[in-house]
N, CA, C and O of each residue as an XYZ file, in Angstrom:
676
protein
N     115.211     94.558    108.502
C     113.815     94.888    108.418
C     113.669     96.379    108.132
O     114.251     97.211    108.828
N     112.885     96.713    107.097
C     112.679     98.109    106.720
C     111.352     98.564    107.304
O     110.331     97.899    107.130
N     111.365     99.692    107.993
C     110.163    100.253    108.590
C     109.780    101.489    107.789
O     110.557    102.437    107.674
N     108.543    101.464    107.224
C     108.066    102.626    106.472
C     107.586    103.699    107.435
O     106.914    103.422    108.429
N     107.948    104.915    107.114
C     107.502    106.039    107.915
C     106.090    106.434    107.474
O     105.865    106.742    106.303
N     105.155    106.424    108.403
C     103.785    106.798    108.079
C     103.687    108.324    108.019
O     104.083    109.031    108.946
N     103.142    108.810    106.890
C     103.045    110.244    106.649
C     101.808    110.782    107.350
O     100.733    110.185    107.290
N     101.978    111.916    108.013
C     100.836    112.566    108.654
C     100.101    113.357    107.579
O     100.624    114.336    107.047
N      98.898    112.928    107.272
C      98.098    113.519    106.200
C      97.780    114.985    106.481
O      97.732    115.800    105.559
N      97.565    115.317    107.739
C      97.258    116.708    108.098
C      98.438    117.623    107.787
O      98.251    118.756    107.344
N      99.651    117.130    108.022
C     100.838    117.939    107.722
C     100.988    118.172    106.224
O     101.310    119.280    105.794
N     100.755    117.132    105.432
C     100.821    117.267    103.979
C      99.746    118.246    103.510
O      99.990    119.077    102.636
N      98.559    118.137    104.099
C      97.469    119.034    103.744
C      97.862    120.488    104.005
O      97.702    121.344    103.135
N      98.369    120.759    105.188
C      98.709    122.143    105.541
C      99.855    122.672    104.683
O      99.881    123.858    104.353
N     100.798    121.813    104.318
C     101.925    122.244    103.495
C     101.480    122.604    102.078
O     102.111    123.432    101.420
N     100.407    121.990    101.610
C      99.954    122.210    100.229
C      98.566    122.856    100.167
O      97.873    122.759     99.154
N      98.177    123.501    101.237
C      96.826    124.055    101.337
C      96.519    125.061    100.229
O      95.431    125.024     99.654
N      97.439    125.943     99.926
C      97.188    126.954     98.896
C      97.040    126.305     97.517
O      96.239    126.767     96.705
N      97.792    125.253     97.245
C      97.670    124.550     95.962
C      96.320    123.825     95.882
O      95.688    123.786     94.826
N      95.893    123.260     96.998
C      94.597    122.583     97.036
C      93.466    123.592     96.821
O      92.493    123.317     96.118
N      93.615    124.764     97.442
C      92.608    125.818     97.271
C      92.560    126.263     95.808
O      91.481    126.490     95.261
N      93.722    126.387     95.182
C      93.784    126.780     93.775
C      93.095    125.737     92.893
O      92.403    126.097     91.941
N      93.276    124.458     93.196
C      92.636    123.383     92.425
C      91.115    123.496     92.538
O      90.402    123.328     91.549
N      90.625    123.780     93.733
C      89.179    123.939     93.932
C      88.682    125.201     93.226
O      87.596    125.204     92.646
N      89.469    126.259     93.275
C      89.093    127.524     92.644
C      88.957    127.378     91.129
O      88.073    127.987     90.527
N      89.829    126.572     90.508
C      89.748    126.360     89.064
C      88.428    125.682     88.679
O      87.892    125.949     87.603
N      87.911    124.829     89.525
C      86.661    124.131     89.232
C      85.457    125.009     89.547
O      84.502    125.069     88.771
N      85.507    125.686     90.683
C      84.343    126.433     91.167
C      84.271    127.870     90.661
O      83.181    128.404     90.458
N      85.430    128.498     90.458
C      85.440    129.877     89.991
C      85.046    130.898     91.044
O      84.801    132.060     90.719
N      84.984    130.481     92.295
C      84.571    131.373     93.372
C      85.483    131.123     94.578
O      85.515    130.008     95.097
N      86.222    132.137     95.031
C      87.173    131.927     96.127
C      86.524    131.467     97.440
O      87.091    130.653     98.168
N      85.340    131.994     97.730
C      84.688    131.609     98.985
C      84.249    130.145     98.951
O      84.415    129.410     99.924
N      83.692    129.740     97.822
C      83.269    128.334     97.709
C      84.478    127.409     97.680
O      84.430    126.303     98.219
N      85.561    127.858     97.052
C      86.785    127.055     97.035
C      87.313    126.865     98.460
O      87.758    125.778     98.827
N      87.259    127.919     99.243
C      87.701    127.826    100.651
C      86.814    126.858    101.424
O      87.311    126.089    102.247
N      85.517    126.887    101.172
C      84.602    125.941    101.826
C      84.967    124.501    101.490
O      84.961    123.629    102.358
N      85.281    124.264    100.232
C      85.654    122.912     99.800
C      86.942    122.465    100.484
O      87.049    121.324    100.933
N      87.909    123.356    100.561
C      89.179    123.009    101.210
C      88.950    122.710    102.693
O      89.553    121.783    103.234
N      88.104    123.467    103.342
C      87.798    123.189    104.743
C      87.083    121.855    104.904
O      87.373    121.107    105.838
N      86.149    121.546    104.003
C      85.484    120.241    104.035
C      86.494    119.116    103.841
O      86.433    118.082    104.506
N      87.421    119.340    102.919
C      88.451    118.332    102.662
C      89.304    118.111    103.911
O      89.654    116.976    104.233
N      89.634    119.186    104.607
C      90.449    119.036    105.817
C      89.709    118.209    106.871
O      90.311    117.378    107.550
N      88.411    118.439    107.002
C      87.642    117.637    107.960
C      87.664    116.163    107.578
O      87.781    115.297    108.445
N      87.554    115.881    106.303
C      87.600    114.498    105.837
C      88.995    113.915    106.033
O      89.142    112.741    106.376
N      90.007    114.732    105.816
C      91.391    114.275    105.994
C      91.646    113.897    107.445
O      92.280    112.879    107.724
N      91.164    114.700    108.349
C      91.392    114.406    109.768
C      90.692    113.108    110.176
O      91.158    112.420    111.084
N      89.588    112.767    109.522
C      88.914    111.496    109.792
C      89.663    110.344    109.127
O      89.856    109.291    109.736
N      90.088    110.547    107.869
C      90.719    109.472    107.102
C      92.121    109.154    107.600
O      92.565    108.011    107.489
N      92.820    110.127    108.140
C      94.199    109.919    108.567
C      94.304    108.837    109.631
O      95.278    108.084    109.651
N      93.336    108.751    110.497
C      93.377    107.767    111.568
C      92.984    106.376    111.083
O      93.300    105.384    111.739
N      92.310    106.290    109.960
C      91.769    105.009    109.503
C      92.632    104.366    108.430
O      92.854    103.156    108.463
N      93.119    105.148    107.483
C      93.811    104.606    106.322
C      95.295    104.928    106.348
O      95.724    105.959    106.867
N      96.072    104.004    105.764
C      97.481    104.261    105.508
C      97.581    104.599    104.029
O      97.510    103.706    103.184
N      97.743    105.868    103.708
C      97.677    106.343    102.334
C      99.083    106.406    101.766
O      99.972    107.039    102.338
N      99.275    105.738    100.624
C     100.599    105.620    100.005
C     101.043    106.910     99.318
O     102.217    107.272     99.392
N     100.127    107.604     98.656
C     100.453    108.844     97.954
C      99.562    109.959     98.502
O      98.539    110.290     97.901
N      99.940    110.524     99.618
C      99.055    111.471    100.296
C      98.726    112.719     99.476
O      97.585    113.180     99.512
N      99.671    113.271     98.752
C      99.394    114.494     98.001
C      98.404    114.211     96.862
O      97.480    114.996     96.647
N      98.578    113.130     96.149
C      97.649    112.762     95.087
C      96.266    112.492     95.675
O      95.250    112.870     95.093
N      96.240    111.840     96.821
C      94.975    111.566     97.505
C      94.253    112.871     97.862
O      93.043    112.992     97.675
N      95.009    113.837     98.376
C      94.419    115.125     98.768
C      93.880    115.887     97.557
O      92.778    116.434     97.607
N      94.650    115.925     96.475
C      94.180    116.624     95.280
C      92.924    115.964     94.716
O      92.002    116.654     94.282
N      92.883    114.643     94.721
C      91.699    113.949     94.219
C      90.495    114.217     95.111
O      89.380    114.385     94.619
N      90.720    114.256     96.426
C      89.629    114.535     97.361
C      89.074    115.934     97.132
O      87.858    116.116     97.070
N      89.951    116.919     97.007
C      89.521    118.299     96.783
C      88.800    118.409     95.444
O      87.772    119.078     95.341
N      89.332    117.759     94.434
C      88.699    117.784     93.110
C      87.288    117.205     93.186
O      86.342    117.812     92.684
N      87.141    116.048     93.803
C      85.826    115.407     93.911
C      84.845    116.277     94.704
O      83.688    116.425     94.312
N      85.303    116.843     95.800
C      84.430    117.709     96.598
C      84.031    118.964     95.822
O      82.889    119.416     95.908
N      84.972    119.523     95.068
C      84.667    120.723     94.280
C      83.647    120.405     93.192
O      82.730    121.190     92.951
N      83.801    119.268     92.541
C      82.843    118.871     91.505
C      81.475    118.643     92.116
O      80.468    119.088     91.564
N      81.421    117.952     93.255
C      80.141    117.735     93.939
C      79.496    119.064     94.311
O      78.296    119.256     94.116
N      80.290    119.969     94.841
C      79.779    121.283     95.247
C      79.253    122.050     94.034
O      78.201    122.685     94.097
N      79.994    121.983     92.936
C      79.576    122.674     91.712
C      78.261    122.098     91.182
O      77.364    122.848     90.796
N      78.148    120.782     91.164
C      76.914    120.142     90.694
C      75.734    120.509     91.580
O      74.648    120.810     91.085
N      75.949    120.482     92.892
C      74.870    120.811     93.823
C      74.435    122.264     93.636
O      73.240    122.561     93.633
N      75.387    123.155     93.482
C      75.062    124.571     93.274
C      74.304    124.775     91.968
O      73.343    125.542     91.916
N      74.739    124.086     90.912
C      74.051    124.198     89.617
C      72.626    123.690     89.722
O      71.700    124.318     89.208
N      72.447    122.563     90.380
C      71.109    122.000     90.552
C      70.217    122.945     91.342
O      69.063    123.164     90.976
N      70.744    123.503     92.421
C      69.957    124.429     93.233
C      69.584    125.677     92.441
O      68.469    126.181     92.572
N      70.493    126.173     91.632
C      70.194    127.361     90.830
C      69.121    127.047     89.798
O      68.245    127.873     89.542
N      69.185    125.846     89.199
C      68.181    125.464     88.203
C      66.820    125.242     88.846
O      65.791    125.581     88.260
N      66.809    124.682     90.034
C      65.547    124.390     90.701
C      64.935    125.621     91.348
O      63.736    125.874     91.228
N      65.770    126.376     92.029
C      65.236    127.433     92.871
C      65.505    128.835     92.353
O      64.772    129.758     92.708
N      66.508    129.029     91.543
C      66.847    130.367     91.092
C      67.452    131.169     92.240
O      67.682    130.648     93.332
N      67.696    132.414     91.975
C      68.246    133.265     93.018
C      67.102    133.852     93.844
O      66.011    134.096     93.327
N      67.356    134.069     95.093
C      66.332    134.614     95.989
C      65.875    135.993     95.523
O      64.698    136.337     95.635
N      66.814    136.779     95.000
C      66.486    138.134     94.564
C      65.512    138.128     93.387
O      64.759    139.084     93.202
N      65.522    137.048     92.584
C      64.632    136.986     91.424
C      63.161    137.001     91.826
O      62.316    137.467     91.062
N      62.852    136.503     92.998
C      61.466    136.425     93.431
C      60.946    137.680     94.108
O      59.754    137.769     94.400
N      61.797    138.636     94.362
C      61.375    139.829     95.079
C      60.499    140.757     94.252
O      59.669    141.482     94.800
N      60.680    140.739     92.946
C      59.974    141.698     92.096
C      58.927    141.038     91.201
O      58.530    141.599     90.179
N      58.489    139.859     91.589
C      57.473    139.156     90.812
C      56.096    139.608     91.281
O      55.772    139.549     92.467
N      55.310    140.052     90.336
C      53.956    140.510     90.679
C      53.053    139.302     90.877
O      53.194    138.291     90.189
N      52.150    139.411     91.797
C      51.190    138.349     92.048
C      49.981    138.563     91.154
O      49.310    139.591     91.245
N      49.700    137.584     90.282
C      48.585    137.704     89.356
C      47.345    136.984     89.871
O      46.277    137.072     89.266
N      47.481    136.285     90.967
C      46.351    135.498     91.447
C      45.241    136.361     92.015
O      44.092    135.923     92.062
N      45.546    137.559     92.441
C      44.526    138.397     93.056
C      43.807    139.290     92.045
O      42.799    139.914     92.374
N      44.320    139.351     90.824
C      43.702    140.211     89.831
C      42.419    139.566     89.312
O      42.417    138.374     89.002
N      41.346    140.313     89.212
C      40.085    139.761     88.713
C      40.221    139.160     87.313
O      39.598    138.143     87.010
N      41.021    139.778     86.477
C      41.212    139.268     85.127
C      41.863    137.877     85.152
O      41.460    136.988     84.403
N      42.856    137.697     86.005
C      43.528    136.397     86.114
C      42.570    135.329     86.624
O      42.599    134.188     86.163
N      41.726    135.702     87.570
C      40.742    134.758     88.103
C      39.753    134.365     87.005
O      39.416    133.190     86.863
N      39.297    135.334     86.241
C      38.344    135.057     85.158
C      38.962    134.155     84.094
O      38.305    133.243     83.593
N      40.206    134.403     83.754
C      40.894    133.577     82.747
C      41.052    132.148     83.263
O      40.830    131.193     82.518
N      41.428    131.999     84.508
C      41.574    130.662     85.090
C      40.255    129.905     85.075
O      40.214    128.720     84.746
N      39.196    130.585     85.429
C      37.876    129.936     85.416
C      37.465    129.549     83.998
O      36.883    128.487     83.780
N      37.771    130.413     83.047
C      37.448    130.113     81.656
C      38.229    128.876     81.187
O      37.676    128.014     80.503
N      39.497    128.792     81.551
C      40.308    127.629     81.194
C      39.749    126.359     81.821
O      39.700    125.314     81.171
N      39.336    126.442     83.060
C      38.756    125.276     83.724
C      37.472    124.821     83.033
O      37.239    123.623     82.873
N      36.644    125.778     82.625
C      35.408    125.417     81.907
C      35.727    124.733     80.581
O      35.060    123.770     80.202
N      36.740    125.226     79.878
C      37.141    124.609     78.607
C      37.586    123.160     78.814
O      37.191    122.261     78.071
N      38.392    122.961     79.810
C      38.899    121.612     80.085
C      37.754    120.705     80.537
O      37.674    119.554     80.106
N      36.880    121.202     81.387
C      35.747    120.394     81.860
C      34.857    119.988     80.691
O      34.398    118.848     80.627
N      34.610    120.922     79.760
C      33.781    120.606     78.592
C      34.487    119.576     77.714
O      33.855    118.638     77.226
N      35.801    119.746     77.509
C      36.552    118.788     76.700
C      36.541    117.406     77.345
O      36.429    116.392     76.655
N      36.656    117.370     78.667
C      36.628    116.085     79.375
C      35.263    115.418     79.245
O      35.181    114.194     79.141
N      34.200    116.203     79.249
C      32.857    115.627     79.148
C      32.591    115.050     77.758
O      31.709    114.208     77.592
N      33.350    115.501     76.765
C      33.194    114.996     75.408
C      33.892    113.652     75.191
O      33.639    112.971     74.197
N      34.762    113.278     76.117
C      35.522    112.029     75.978
C      34.670    110.815     76.312
O      33.731    110.914     77.102
N      34.994    109.657     75.711
C      34.337    108.422     76.135
C      34.634    108.158     77.614
O      35.679    108.563     78.123
N      33.725    107.490     78.287
C      33.822    107.260     79.732
C      35.166    106.633     80.129
O      35.816    107.108     81.060
N      35.581    105.579     79.437
C      36.812    104.879     79.800
C      38.040    105.781     79.622
O      38.944    105.767     80.457
N      38.074    106.549     78.556
C      39.187    107.469     78.307
C      39.224    108.551     79.381
O      40.282    108.859     79.931
N      38.065    109.119     79.671
C      37.980    110.162     80.702
C      38.433    109.617     82.042
O      39.204    110.267     82.749
N      37.958    108.422     82.401
C      38.301    107.840     83.707
C      39.795    107.538     83.805
O      40.405    107.785     84.845
N      40.387    107.012     82.744
C      41.829    106.728     82.745
C      42.624    108.018     82.948
O      43.595    108.056     83.703
N      42.192    109.066     82.259
C      42.868    110.364     82.373
C      42.726    110.934     83.780
O      43.702    111.421     84.351
N      41.538    110.877     84.336
C      41.314    111.386     85.697
C      42.124    110.607     86.724
O      42.733    111.198     87.616
N      42.134    109.288     86.600
C      42.900    108.476     87.552
C      44.385    108.812     87.488
O      45.067    108.872     88.511
N      44.869    109.030     86.277
C      46.297    109.312     86.129
C      46.652    110.739     86.542
O      47.552    110.946     87.356
N      45.947    111.718     85.984
C      46.308    113.122     86.203
C      45.812    113.695     87.520
O      46.515    114.479     88.158
N      44.636    113.321     87.923
C      44.060    113.922     89.128
C      44.356    113.120     90.386
O      44.574    113.686     91.457
N      44.364    111.796     90.249
C      44.576    110.963     91.428
C      45.992    110.400     91.506
O      46.368    109.804     92.515
N      46.775    110.585     90.448
C      48.174    110.171     90.469
C      48.386    108.660     90.430
O      49.419    108.171     90.887
N      47.445    107.933     89.905
C      47.566    106.474     89.853
C      48.527    106.054     88.735
O      48.680    106.753     87.733
N      49.165    104.907     88.928
C      50.065    104.371     87.913
C      49.254    103.687     86.821
O      48.072    103.389     86.991
N      49.921    103.446     85.695
C      49.244    102.778     84.586
C      48.767    101.386     84.994
O      47.693    100.956     84.573
N      49.541    100.682     85.798
C      49.147     99.337     86.232
C      47.881     99.364     87.074
O      46.990     98.534     86.891
N      47.803    100.309     87.986
C      46.628    100.413     88.853
C      45.398    100.761     88.010
O      44.322    100.195     88.203
N      45.572    101.694     87.080
C      44.463    102.095     86.215
C      44.024    100.911     85.352
O      42.831    100.666     85.176
N      45.001    100.183     84.819
C      44.688     99.024     83.983
C      43.881     97.996     84.768
O      42.919     97.429     84.250
N      44.271     97.761     86.002
C      43.549     96.795     86.832
C      42.128     97.276     87.116
O      41.180     96.491     87.074
N      41.987     98.562     87.404
C      40.664     99.095     87.725
C      39.727     99.079     86.513
O      38.540     98.780     86.642
N      40.272     99.402     85.334
C      39.440     99.467     84.130
C      39.427     98.143     83.356
O      38.739     98.005     82.344
N      40.199     97.183     83.853
C      40.250     95.852     83.243
C      40.757     95.930     81.800
O      40.182     95.328     80.893
N      41.860     96.694     81.604
C      42.489     96.837     80.288
C      43.997     96.701     80.474
O      44.475     96.595     81.603
N      44.743     96.702     79.383
C      46.198     96.562     79.465
C      46.840     97.918     79.798
O      46.273     98.967     79.493
N      48.019     97.890     80.420
C      48.725     99.151     80.709
C      49.053     99.951     79.445
O      49.059    101.182     79.475
N      49.324     99.260     78.338
C      49.614    100.003     77.106
C      48.374    100.716     76.583
O      48.475    101.809     76.026
N      47.203    100.104     76.759
C      45.963    100.781     76.363
C      45.703    101.984     77.274
O      45.190    103.007     76.821
N      46.056    101.862     78.549
C      45.936    102.993     79.469
C      46.759    104.160     78.948
O      46.287    105.296     78.933
N      47.984    103.886     78.521
C      48.856    104.926     77.990
C      48.222    105.595     76.775
O      48.247    106.820     76.652
N      47.662    104.802     75.889
C      47.011    105.338     74.683
C      45.823    106.217     75.061
O      45.651    107.304     74.510
N      45.005    105.748     75.999
C      43.821    106.522     76.415
C      44.226    107.858     77.047
O      43.606    108.888     76.784
N      45.242    107.834     77.860
C      45.706    109.074     78.509
C      46.185    110.062     77.455
O      45.872    111.250     77.526
N      46.936    109.579     76.489
C      47.415    110.478     75.432
C      46.268    111.008     74.573
O      46.287    112.169     74.162
N      45.279    110.171     74.302
C      44.115    110.639     73.547
C      43.385    111.749     74.305
O      42.999    112.760     73.719
N      43.204    111.555     75.586
C      42.524    112.567     76.408
C      43.325    113.860     76.443
O      42.768    114.951     76.322
N      44.624    113.731     76.607
C      45.485    114.908     76.658
C      45.455    115.654     75.331
O      45.362    116.881     75.309
N      45.533    114.923     74.230
C      45.472    115.554     72.902
C      44.122    116.253     72.687
O      44.068    117.340     72.113
N      43.050    115.632     73.142
C      41.706    116.223     73.006
C      41.600    117.519     73.812
O      41.062    118.517     73.332
N      42.113    117.491     75.028
C      42.064    118.704     75.868
C      42.911    119.815     75.264
O      42.493    120.973     75.253
N      44.090    119.482     74.764
C      44.941    120.497     74.118
C      44.240    121.107     72.912
O      44.257    122.323     72.722
N      43.629    120.261     72.106
C      42.944    120.754     70.898
C      41.791    121.682     71.286
O      41.584    122.717     70.652
N      41.044    121.312     72.323
C      39.930    122.152     72.778
C      40.454    123.478     73.309
O      39.852    124.527     73.079
N      41.551    123.431     74.005
C      42.153    124.628     74.585
C      42.678    125.560     73.491
O      42.514    126.776     73.578
N      43.303    124.992     72.471
C      43.854    125.806     71.384
C      42.769    126.350     70.475
O      42.945    127.414     69.880
N      41.648    125.646     70.350
C      40.558    126.108     69.495
C      39.834    127.306     70.101
O      39.197    128.078     69.384
N      39.929    127.456     71.389
C      39.202    128.544     72.067
C      39.905    129.872     71.912
O      39.427    130.886     72.420
């Protein structure tokens, strides 16, 4: 009878820690973030070691670090695209308090209100339900007793009319 020796995943991790960190660094390009990924991987390894019997522990560890690094990179990219850097917001001037900005906003609102009043009732109502009240095309269609595709057409007509009125001014 042959008895397989079960490999301690934590020992393999510690023996190859610098290589795992290098793999994360190649993906992330930042030593601190790479270290964070390696630490996250170690926490996962300590959980997985007790549950799974892993046949190729080193390959498993490299794949885990790679996946975590990619996830971390994607999350960081998404956050940068959504939120930007904190420092970017420090030097942004507030235009809402300027009288000129208030006057321009009011003028824009008057233009849109006038353009909306020029629309047929059904078109105006479909646009208001969609843009102002956030209703779906199905709900609007049911309320106005029309098809959802006609709702889409009416909304686009209203939007095109408002844009044209705005650009003509």
